[in-house]
C-alpha positions in Angstrom: 5.8 21.8 10.1 3.1 19.6 8.7 4.9 19.2 5.4 8.0 17.9 7.2 6.0 15.4 9.1 4.2 14.2 5.9 7.6 13.8 4.2 9.0 11.9 7.2 5.9 9.6 7.1 6.3 9.0 3.4 10.0 8.1 3.9 9.1 5.7 6.7 6.4 4.0 4.5 8.9 3.7 1.6 11.5 2.2 4.0 9.0 -0.3 5.4 7.9 -1.3 1.8 11.6 -1.9 0.8 12.1 -4.1 3.9 8.9 -6.0 3.2 9.8 -6.5 -0.5 13.3 -7.9 0.3 12.0 -10.2 3.0 9.1 -11.8 1.2 9.9 -11.6 -2.5 11.9 -14.9 -2.7 10.9 -18.2 -4.1 7.5 -19.7 -3.2 9.0 -22.9 -1.9 12.4 -21.6 -0.6 15.8 -22.1 -2.2 16.6 -24.9 -4.6 19.0 -27.5 -3.3 21.4 -29.7 -5.2 21.6 -33.5 -4.5 25.1 -33.0 -3.0 23.9 -30.4 -0.6 21.0 -32.6 0.5 23.3 -35.6 1.0 25.6 -33.6 3.2 28.9 -34.3 1.3 29.3 -30.8 -0.1 32.4 -29.0 1.1 32.0 -26.3 3.7 32.2 -22.7 2.5 35.4 -21.9 4.4 37.2 -24.9 3.1 39.1 -24.6 -0.2 38.0 -27.0 -3.0 39.9 -30.3 -3.2 42.4 -30.6 -6.0 42.6 -33.9 -7.9 
């Protein structure tokens, strides 16, 4: 019984570590932005690109 509880605790710790790693392992200052994105004239994701 104790071995099952120990294994469940270990699985929970591994699960929490995976969640922690994926949440806080990004860039130190956030995502990099292009000038177009900052200006607001970039097309929306659901719009198809304009053809010239």
